N, C-alpha and C positions, 0 to 999 in steps of 0.2 A: 848648406852652411843655413844655421839657423836664423841667417839677418845676409840681407844683400844690398846694395847700396847701389841707386841709379839716379842719376841726375835728373829734374824735370825737362822735359822737351828734346830726351836724349831716344832714340830709336834702338831697341834692347830687346831679343831674343834670348827669353827664358826657355831651358829645357829641362825637360824630365822625363826621366828615366827609372821605372818598375821594376823592381829586382827580384822580389817575392810573390810568392801563390796568393799572401793573406790576403782574405777580405776587405780590407781597410787600404786606401789610397789605389781605387780602382780608375779614378777618375779625378781631375783636377778643374779650378774654378778662376780663373784671374777676373777682378773686379777693378774697368776698369774706369776714365772718368769720367762722368753724366751717368754711371749707373748702370753702363753695360759691362755682360759678363761675358769670359769666352768661357765655353766647359766642351774639355777634352777627354776622352778617353786615355786611359793608358793601360798597353798591351803591355806585358812581359817581354822585356829585356830590350825595348823596343827604344828607342829616344824621340820623344813629340816635343816639338820647338813650337813655342807660340809668338808668333814677334808683337811686341808691343810698344808702344809711346805714353806716357804719362805726361799728360798739361800743366797738373799741379801737383807741387810739393804735398808731401803728407804721410804718415806711417802707419800702417796698417797690417799685420800678419795675425793669419787665421791657419792652424793647423788643426784638423781636423782627424782622429784618429777612431 
């Protein structure tokens, strides 16, 4: 989806699945509160789950291609 809505303080699991051999999107970086970054490689056709809880409200979307 182009956007997702997450309530602050509510734990969520973000799930990413790469379905193309394209050189872009081989990894994902989720920036959390306090400047912490969670970086995960995205293997082809395998779901990668990132559990996270955002403690503050805000809006930030970055899609790198």
